[in-house]
C-alpha positions as CSV (number, residue, x, y, z in Angstrom):
1,S,0.6,9.6,1.0
2,E,0.7,6.4,3.1
3,L,-2.7,7.8,5.5
4,L,-4.4,9.0,2.1
5,A,-3.8,5.6,0.6
6,R,-5.3,3.1,3.7
7,S,-8.0,5.3,4.2
8,L,-9.1,5.1,0.5
9,F,-8.4,1.6,0.4
10,A,-11.0,1.3,3.7
11,C,-13.8,3.4,1.5
12,G,-13.7,1.2,-1.0
13,I,-14.1,-1.7,0.8
14,S,-17.2,-0.1,2.7
15,T,-18.3,1.2,-0.6
16,V,-18.9,-1.8,-2.1
17,L,-20.2,-3.8,0.9
18,Q,-22.9,-0.4,1.1
19,T,-23.9,-0.9,-1.9
20,T,-24.3,-4.9,-2.4
21,L,-25.7,-5.6,1.2
22,G,-26.1,-2.7,3.1
23,S,-28.1,0.3,2.2
24,R,-27.9,-0.5,-0.9
25,L,-28.0,3.2,-2.3
26,P,-26.0,4.8,-4.4
27,L,-23.6,6.3,-1.9
28,V,-19.7,6.5,-1.4
29,Q,-18.2,5.8,1.7
30,I,-15.9,8.2,3.3
31,P,-14.3,9.9,6.4
32,S,-16.8,12.8,7.0
33,F,-16.5,15.5,9.4
34,E,-18.5,13.9,12.1
35,Y,-15.1,11.9,12.6
36,L,-12.4,14.9,12.0
37,V,-13.6,16.6,14.9
38,P,-13.4,14.2,18.1
39,A,-10.4,12.8,16.1
40,M,-9.0,16.5,17.2
41,V,-10.4,17.0,20.8
42,L,-8.5,13.3,21.3
43,S,-5.2,14.9,19.6
44,S,-5.8,18.3,21.5
45,H,-5.7,16.7,24.3
46,L,-2.6,13.8,23.4
47,T,-0.4,17.2,22.5
48,S,-1.3,18.8,26.1
49,L,-0.2,16.5,28.2
50,T,4.0,16.6,28.9
51,P,5.9,14.4,26.8
52,M,8.0,12.6,29.6
53,C,10.4,9.6,29.8
54,T,12.4,7.8,32.1
55,C,16.3,8.3,31.6
56,N,19.4,8.3,33.3
57,T,20.7,12.0,34.0
58,S,24.2,12.5,34.0
59,G,25.4,14.4,37.2
60,H,22.6,13.4,39.0
61,P,24.0,12.0,42.1
62,S,24.9,7.8,41.8
63,G,23.3,8.5,38.0
64,T,19.9,6.9,39.7
65,A,17.7,7.3,37.0
66,V,14.6,10.9,36.9
67,A,11.6,11.4,34.8
68,S,12.6,13.7,32.6
69,V,11.7,15.5,29.1
70,C,13.9,13.5,26.6
71,H,14.6,14.4,22.9
72,A,16.3,11.1,22.1
73,P,15.4,9.6,19.0
74,H,15.2,6.5,21.0
75,C,12.8,7.6,23.5
76,T,9.1,6.5,23.0
77,V,6.6,9.2,24.4
78,T,3.4,9.6,25.2
79,G,3.3,12.4,23.4
80,S,4.3,11.4,19.9
81,W,2.5,11.8,16.6
82,A,3.1,8.1,16.8
83,A,1.2,6.9,19.9
84,S,-1.5,9.8,19.2
85,L,-2.3,8.2,16.0
86,Q,-2.8,4.4,17.4
87,E,-5.1,6.3,20.1
88,V,-7.2,7.8,17.1
89,S,-7.1,5.1,15.1
90,G,-8.1,2.4,18.3
91,A,-11.4,5.4,19.3
92,V,-12.3,4.5,15.0
93,L,-12.3,0.9,15.1
94,V,-14.5,1.1,19.3
95,S,-17.2,3.7,16.8
96,G,-17.3,0.6,14.2
97,L,-18.0,-1.8,16.9
98,I,-20.3,0.4,18.2
99,Q,-22.3,0.8,14.9
100,L,-22.2,-2.5,14.5
101,V,-24.4,-2.8,17.0
102,L,-26.8,-0.4,16.6
103,G,-27.2,-1.2,13.5
104,V,-27.8,-5.4,14.6
105,S,-29.7,-4.5,17.4
106,G,-31.8,-2.4,15.0
107,V,-31.5,1.1,17.4
108,C,-30.8,2.9,14.0
109,G,-34.4,1.9,12.5
110,W,-35.6,2.5,15.5
111,A,-34.6,6.3,15.5
112,A,-35.6,7.0,12.2
113,R,-39.4,5.7,12.7
114,H,-39.5,8.2,15.3
115,C,-37.9,10.8,13.0
116,G,-40.7,13.0,11.3
117,P,-40.1,16.3,9.4
118,M,-39.2,18.8,12.6
119,V,-36.4,16.2,12.8
120,L,-35.3,16.0,9.7
121,A,-35.8,19.5,8.5
122,P,-33.1,20.8,10.5
123,S,-30.9,17.4,11.1
124,L,-30.8,17.9,7.2
125,S,-30.4,21.8,6.9
126,I,-27.7,21.7,9.8
127,I,-25.8,19.2,7.9
128,G,-25.4,21.3,5.0
129,L,-24.3,24.1,7.2
130,S,-21.9,22.3,9.3
131,A,-19.5,22.4,6.4
132,Y,-19.3,26.4,6.0
133,K,-16.5,27.1,7.8
134,E,-14.3,24.2,5.9
135,A,-15.5,25.7,2.6
136,A,-14.2,29.5,3.3
137,F,-11.0,28.0,4.7
138,F,-10.5,26.5,1.1
139,C,-12.1,28.8,-0.8
140,S,-9.9,32.2,0.6
141,T,-7.0,30.3,-0.7
142,S,-8.2,31.7,-4.3
143,W,-11.8,33.1,-4.6
144,G,-11.3,33.2,-8.4
145,V,-11.3,29.7,-9.0
146,A,-13.4,29.1,-6.5
147,L,-16.2,30.7,-8.3
148,L,-15.4,29.9,-11.4
149,L,-16.3,26.1,-10.3
150,M,-19.3,27.3,-8.7
151,F,-20.6,29.5,-11.9
152,L,-19.7,26.6,-14.2
153,A,-21.8,24.3,-11.8
154,V,-24.7,26.0,-11.7
155,T,-24.7,27.0,-15.6
156,F,-24.4,23.0,-16.6
157,S,-26.7,21.7,-13.6
158,H,-29.7,24.3,-13.7
159,H,-29.3,26.3,-16.5
160,L,-28.1,23.7,-19.2
161,G,-29.6,20.6,-17.4
162,S,-32.1,20.0,-20.2
163,C,-29.9,20.7,-23.1
164,R,-29.5,16.9,-24.7
165,L,-26.2,16.2,-27.1
166,P,-27.7,14.1,-30.1
167,F,-24.1,12.9,-30.2
168,C,-24.4,11.2,-26.9
169,A,-26.4,8.0,-26.6
170,L,-27.1,5.3,-24.4
171,P,-28.4,1.9,-25.6
172,Q,-31.9,1.0,-23.5
173,A,-31.9,-2.0,-20.7
174,R,-33.7,-4.1,-23.4
175,G,-32.5,-4.4,-27.0
176,C,-31.3,-2.2,-29.6
177,S,-33.3,1.1,-29.5
178,T,-30.9,4.4,-28.1
179,E,-32.3,7.2,-26.7
180,S,-32.1,9.9,-29.1
181,S,-29.8,11.9,-26.4
182,V,-29.0,12.3,-22.4
183,P,-28.9,15.4,-20.5
184,T,-24.7,15.1,-20.7
185,L,-24.3,18.7,-19.0
186,R,-26.6,17.6,-16.4
187,T,-25.2,14.0,-15.8
188,F,-21.1,15.7,-15.5
189,S,-22.2,19.0,-14.0
190,I,-19.9,18.1,-11.3
191,L,-17.4,16.1,-13.2
192,L,-16.7,18.8,-16.5
193,P,-15.9,22.0,-14.1
194,F,-13.9,19.9,-11.4
195,A,-11.9,18.7,-14.7
196,G,-11.7,22.0,-16.5
197,V,-10.1,24.6,-13.4
198,C,-7.9,22.0,-12.7
199,I,-6.3,22.4,-16.4
200,I,-6.5,25.9,-15.8
201,C,-4.6,25.8,-12.9
202,A,-2.5,23.9,-13.9
203,I,-1.5,25.7,-16.8
204,L,-1.3,29.1,-14.9
205,S,0.7,27.2,-12.5
206,Q,3.3,26.7,-15.6
207,L,3.2,30.3,-16.5
208,H,4.2,31.4,-13.5
209,I,1.0,33.5,-13.1
210,P,0.3,33.8,-9.2
211,W,-3.5,32.8,-8.4
212,E,-3.4,31.0,-5.0
213,S,-3.0,33.4,-1.5
214,L,-1.5,31.2,0.8
215,D,-0.4,32.4,4.4
216,P,1.7,30.3,6.0
217,T,-0.4,27.9,7.8
218,M,-1.9,26.8,4.3
219,S,1.4,26.8,2.6
220,R,1.8,23.3,3.6
221,L,-1.4,22.2,1.8
222,S,-0.4,23.3,-1.4
223,W,-0.2,21.5,-4.6
224,A,3.2,23.5,-5.2
225,N,4.9,21.4,-1.9
226,S,3.7,17.6,-3.0
227,T,6.7,15.5,-3.5
228,F,5.9,12.0,-5.2
229,H,8.6,10.2,-3.0
230,A,6.0,7.0,-2.0
231,P,6.1,3.8,-3.4
232,W,4.3,2.6,-6.3
233,V,2.3,-0.4,-4.9
234,R,2.0,-1.1,-1.3
235,L,-0.8,-3.5,0.1
236,P,-2.0,-1.7,3.6
237,Y,-2.6,-4.8,6.1
238,A,-3.8,-4.1,9.5
239,G,-1.0,-3.4,12.6
240,E,1.8,-2.4,10.3
241,W,1.8,0.7,12.4
242,G,1.2,-0.8,15.2
243,W,-2.0,-2.2,16.2
244,P,-5.0,0.5,17.6
245,L,-4.6,1.2,21.6
246,L,-7.8,1.3,23.4
247,T,-8.2,3.2,26.4
248,A,-10.5,4.5,28.3
249,R,-10.2,7.8,26.2
250,T,-10.3,6.0,23.2
251,L,-14.0,4.5,24.9
252,A,-15.0,7.8,24.8
253,V,-13.9,9.4,22.2
254,G,-15.1,6.7,20.1
255,T,-18.4,6.2,21.6
256,A,-18.9,9.9,20.7
257,M,-18.0,9.1,16.8
258,A,-20.0,6.4,16.4
259,I,-23.5,8.2,17.7
260,G,-22.4,11.1,15.2
261,C,-21.4,9.5,12.5
262,S,-24.6,7.0,13.1
263,M,-26.6,10.3,12.7
264,N,-24.6,11.6,10.1
265,S,-25.6,8.5,8.1
266,V,-29.3,8.2,8.4
267,G,-29.9,11.9,7.6
268,C,-27.4,11.1,4.2
269,Y,-29.8,8.0,3.7
270,V,-32.6,10.0,3.9
271,L,-31.0,12.8,1.9
272,C,-30.2,10.9,-1.1
273,G,-33.7,9.4,-1.4
274,R,-35.4,11.9,-1.6
275,L,-33.0,14.0,-3.6
276,L,-33.9,11.2,-6.4
277,R,-37.5,10.7,-5.5
278,A,-36.9,6.9,-4.6
279,P,-39.1,5.4,-2.3
280,V,-39.0,5.9,1.8
281,L,-36.1,3.4,3.0
282,P,-36.8,0.7,5.2
283,L,-36.0,0.3,8.5
284,H,-34.2,-2.6,7.5
285,A,-32.2,-1.3,5.4
286,C,-30.8,1.5,7.7
287,N,-29.7,-1.3,10.1
288,R,-27.6,-2.8,7.5
289,G,-26.4,0.4,5.6
290,L,-25.1,1.0,9.5
291,C,-23.9,-2.4,9.7
292,M,-21.6,-2.3,7.0
293,E,-20.4,1.1,7.5
294,G,-19.4,-0.7,11.4
295,L,-17.3,-3.0,9.5
296,G,-15.7,-0.4,7.2
297,S,-15.2,1.8,10.0
298,I,-13.2,-1.3,11.7
299,L,-11.6,-1.9,8.8
300,A,-9.9,1.9,8.7
301,G,-9.2,1.3,12.5
302,L,-7.2,-1.5,11.7
303,L,-5.6,-0.3,9.2
304,G,-4.3,2.9,11.4
305,T,-6.2,5.5,9.9
306,P,-7.3,8.9,12.0
307,G,-11.0,8.6,10.5
308,G,-13.3,6.0,9.5
309,T,-16.0,5.4,7.0
310,A,-19.5,7.4,6.9
311,A,-22.1,7.8,3.9
312,S,-21.0,11.0,1.8
313,I,-23.1,14.0,2.1
314,A,-21.6,15.5,-0.8
315,N,-22.0,12.1,-3.1
316,A,-25.8,12.2,-1.8
317,C,-25.7,15.8,-3.1
318,T,-24.0,15.6,-6.2
319,T,-25.9,12.8,-6.8
320,G,-29.2,15.4,-6.5
321,L,-27.5,17.9,-8.9
322,T,-26.3,15.2,-11.6
323,Q,-29.6,12.7,-11.1
324,A,-27.4,10.1,-12.0
325,G,-28.5,7.0,-9.2
326,S,-26.5,4.5,-10.7
327,R,-25.3,2.3,-8.1
328,L,-22.9,0.4,-10.7
329,S,-21.2,3.8,-11.1
330,V,-20.2,4.1,-7.5
331,Q,-19.2,0.7,-7.3
332,V,-17.3,1.5,-10.0
333,S,-15.2,4.4,-7.9
334,A,-15.0,1.9,-5.1
335,V,-13.0,-0.2,-7.4
336,A,-10.8,3.2,-8.2
337,C,-10.6,3.3,-4.3
338,V,-9.9,0.5,-4.1
339,V,-7.0,1.1,-6.6
340,L,-5.9,4.6,-5.3
341,G,-6.2,2.5,-1.7
342,M,-3.0,0.0,-2.8
343,S,-0.5,2.7,-4.6
344,P,0.3,5.7,-2.4
345,R,2.1,7.0,-5.6
346,L,-0.9,7.3,-7.3
347,A,-2.5,8.0,-4.0
348,E,-0.4,11.3,-3.6
349,L,-1.5,12.3,-6.8
350,L,-5.2,13.8,-5.1
351,T,-3.3,15.9,-3.4
352,R,-2.0,18.4,-6.2
353,I,-5.9,19.1,-6.4
354,P,-6.3,22.8,-5.6
355,L,-8.0,24.0,-2.0
356,A,-9.9,26.5,-4.0
357,V,-11.5,23.5,-5.8
358,H,-12.5,21.6,-2.6
359,G,-13.6,24.9,-1.3
360,G,-15.6,24.9,-4.8
361,V,-17.5,21.4,-4.7
362,L,-18.3,21.8,-0.9
363,C,-20.4,25.2,-1.2
364,V,-22.1,23.7,-4.5
365,T,-22.6,20.2,-3.0
366,Y,-24.0,20.6,1.0
367,A,-25.7,24.3,-0.2
368,V,-27.8,21.1,-1.8
369,A,-28.4,19.1,1.6
370,V,-29.7,22.9,3.1
371,G,-32.4,23.1,0.2
372,T,-33.2,20.0,1.0
373,G,-34.4,20.5,4.9
374,I,-35.9,23.3,4.7
375,S,-37.7,21.7,2.0
376,Y,-39.3,19.0,4.6
377,F,-40.7,22.1,6.6
378,Q,-44.0,21.8,3.7
379,Y,-44.8,18.7,6.2
380,A,-45.7,20.8,9.1
381,D,-47.6,23.6,10.4
382,I,-44.5,25.5,10.1
383,D,-47.1,28.6,11.5
384,S,-47.2,26.4,14.8
385,G,-45.1,27.8,17.7
386,R,-44.2,24.5,19.1
387,N,-42.3,24.0,15.7
388,I,-41.4,27.3,15.0
389,F,-39.5,27.5,18.9
390,I,-38.4,23.5,18.1
391,V,-36.6,24.3,14.6
392,G,-35.3,27.8,16.1
393,F,-33.7,26.7,19.2
394,A,-32.3,23.0,18.0
395,M,-30.7,24.9,14.6
396,F,-29.4,27.8,17.0
397,M,-28.0,25.9,19.8
398,A,-26.3,23.5,17.3
399,L,-24.0,26.6,16.1
400,L,-23.6,28.5,19.1
401,V,-22.4,25.5,21.4
402,P,-19.3,24.3,19.5
403,R,-18.9,28.0,18.9
404,W,-18.6,28.5,22.5
405,F,-16.2,25.3,23.4
406,S,-14.1,26.1,20.7
407,I,-13.4,29.3,22.2
408,A,-13.4,28.2,25.9
409,P,-13.2,24.4,25.9
410,A,-11.6,24.4,30.0
411,H,-14.9,25.5,31.4
412,L,-15.7,21.6,30.6
413,A,-14.4,19.8,33.2
414,T,-16.2,16.8,35.5
415,G,-13.0,15.8,37.1
416,W,-12.6,12.5,34.8
417,V,-10.8,12.8,31.5
418,P,-12.6,10.8,29.5
419,L,-15.9,11.9,30.3
420,D,-14.7,15.3,29.2
421,L,-13.8,14.2,25.7
422,L,-17.3,12.2,25.3
423,F,-19.2,15.0,26.2
424,L,-16.5,17.9,24.5
425,S,-16.4,15.7,21.4
426,L,-20.2,14.8,21.3
427,L,-21.1,18.9,21.7
428,M,-18.2,19.9,19.1
429,V,-20.6,18.3,16.0
430,P,-23.7,20.3,15.1
431,V,-25.4,17.4,13.8
432,F,-25.4,15.3,16.9
433,L,-26.3,18.8,18.8
434,T,-29.7,19.5,16.4
435,G,-30.2,15.9,15.8
436,F,-30.4,15.2,19.9
437,L,-32.3,18.6,20.7
438,S,-35.5,18.1,17.8
439,F,-35.6,14.4,18.4
440,F,-36.3,15.4,22.2
441,L,-38.5,18.5,22.1
442,E,-40.6,16.4,18.8
443,N,-41.1,13.3,20.7
444,T,-41.6,15.4,24.3
445,V,-43.8,18.4,24.0
446,S,-47.3,17.9,22.9
447,G,-48.6,18.7,20.2
């Protein structure tokens, strides 16, 4: 709950900056998957190190100090959870600084200028497909709950999207006239199914009707195990849990975080604009947006969170389903995130959302990203052998390489640990692989 509250606080501040000074798109800022993968790579490396400390060993001649494994509570071991969190926070801080530099220097706008449909199509499609493992993991806890949420979301947003309720009217911008009705079901096509399914799950739990199937690895994530012991009010501040550690490892992983999240954010800007049928985002707006994300990640790193802030793909796809592209609504959600961030007890309520509900929302929203990427093929000659190869090779390698290194990460060994972590963090992120390969081939292969 403490980590969640701090992350929500940083995301709320970053969202306000993004919607007012950044890209000014209605996008919520969240810790994305592109932060999660490098953070897990760094944490796995740190936990693989044998925690050693220097202690007096009784029975050793003269009581001299020797290096040995120590489990005493006073020992600060290098492989401890706190030290690992500090290094991950340091990587987040580095990624924020690099994103800030990329935005100020205009590199983001330059790259966006050279991203044609043969870059956007596979990149957006892979952004959507990159969450399929997490979606399946969450849905597996209760496929019935996940399918119910998906059924309601699709029904409200598409089958009943044109239904207008006469008692739901909104005032016009200038005066006393009102619209006769608004498409309420489409506007709340995610919120209503989400709230309804959560209520059903709560009722089933109160009636002691089993509806979750959890194995031991997932039982700790169940809402049945949530306990409310966090404080009601606690204002997060930098350095409370120790300052972020800056090492060669954190510099390498932070660089990978910055590159992956920058690609994800630029794709999210394009995705949001296309779903809302807005004009093409100016290049200077992309640069400003990346600067604001960098500031948000710097704040997140100073607060000690294990993830920075990046544009939310799920939120962008939700605006496509609801067609509610209001910056004011996003700013209200940012204020809510700040309030939750100052109250760990309230933030802990979010941990009681069933995992299957998360999975159902991911299935509905990320599917929109896949479809939006495919729609960009209409602007290219897809019958061209060159274009067919670029798209197929980039997408296939983006799915193959992370699978390869997840099975045998030891195959990547350059002899210098920071370089190994940099390459492994980048090659485990499908968005980076697709964006890099499609960008390189599109701008180097003639045609």
